[in-house]
C-alpha angles and dihedrals in degrees: 000000000000116000114242115229116252119246089258091052091048091050093051092047088050091053090051091048091051089056092047093049090048090055091046090052089059098046139000116270136198113243146187123196122184137177105238134179090263096042133271122358109203126182130172133176134168096221109024112088120247091247092058091047090050092056090046092051091050091054089049095062101288131125143212090277115092143054141277137191133089130329140193135182123242111181104307093338124105103211115205126201103193129204091220110028092175094057097055111122109244093233097046096098094047094047090047092053091051092047093052093044092055086057092052095258114129092204124148119204118218137165120250110271093027097073096087091070092050097043096086092045092051091049090051092050090050092049091051091051091047091052092049091048094044091055092073124071094199112116126230087253091055090053092053098037093260126154136269090269092076091048090053090048091056087074087071097032117116116260125213116305127258137201092047093309115131123225090250092051092049093049091049091049094049090048089053089050089055092057097097090051091045091052090050090050092050087056094051118125087224106091091196091061091047091051096047095046092046092050093048091049091052091048092049092052089051097054108026094095097044105032116027092173091060093041089054090052090051090054088053089051091049091052092048094046093048093048092047091050090046091052088052091051093248094118127045124216114271109289095020129103115243115241119236110260117263102217094178092057091045092054092048091047091049091051092052093045096051093047095226091173094050094258123166122287090262126042128199115243125217090265094054093253120133114249120229119274109279091230091056091046092049091048090052092047091051091050092049092047089051090050091050091050091050092048091049091051091050093048091048090050092049093047 
């Protein structure tokens, strides 16, 4: 009797599938899918030919029953273009859907040319899930035991899509719109900013297919992290070159703002302008520090 994977194994396999589907969504992959003793064996790769993947799948517990060829992603549908359409087992698509569902992947498997009839159904399913997810105010971080930073980021996280756009499509679009800011952050002289943004990007790519609620919260965190770094001068506006950080000036400014020598609530800057109230500055610093701690905890958990 085949051994059923443990919940931890199913979760890990689901995370790996989410990454694979994310890659397939970006570019067409070769694939091999077989019916094995322990269920479906699915392999996909952008460069390895389907015949090689077929042999690998067979060694990994597969069989001679299945299909191979190329595949793409359309919404939540895995669209297969098979080398031998007449040799596809009749129950392959159903078993594959069950296999993916057990691993928390709501992915339907269809043959190329048949996806049009399933497109409306897939959109409706996505909309229902978005409505169910949008009814809760709990953030992704709350669900996983994360910090207050993720809850705060939910204020900027994408909500369910409108105008026929699914939640997943909207999240992917908003992530694409962030690309100029992400590139600016990756060029920051502050290595801490580079590390945080890189970690959040990796986390987003790992969950976007499986957990749109969490992916939306991560977009909120990215926006807040980028804006905070920009306010601190660690990120230039798009198209500009970030200036090297002036640590001496920062220390002097911090000393003035906190009023270490018991100075008045407002201090005069070198240009004659009035600095922000120290209490407001301290509150903002506290909020940013709390955000950074939350981001660090999420990155540590994801790693």
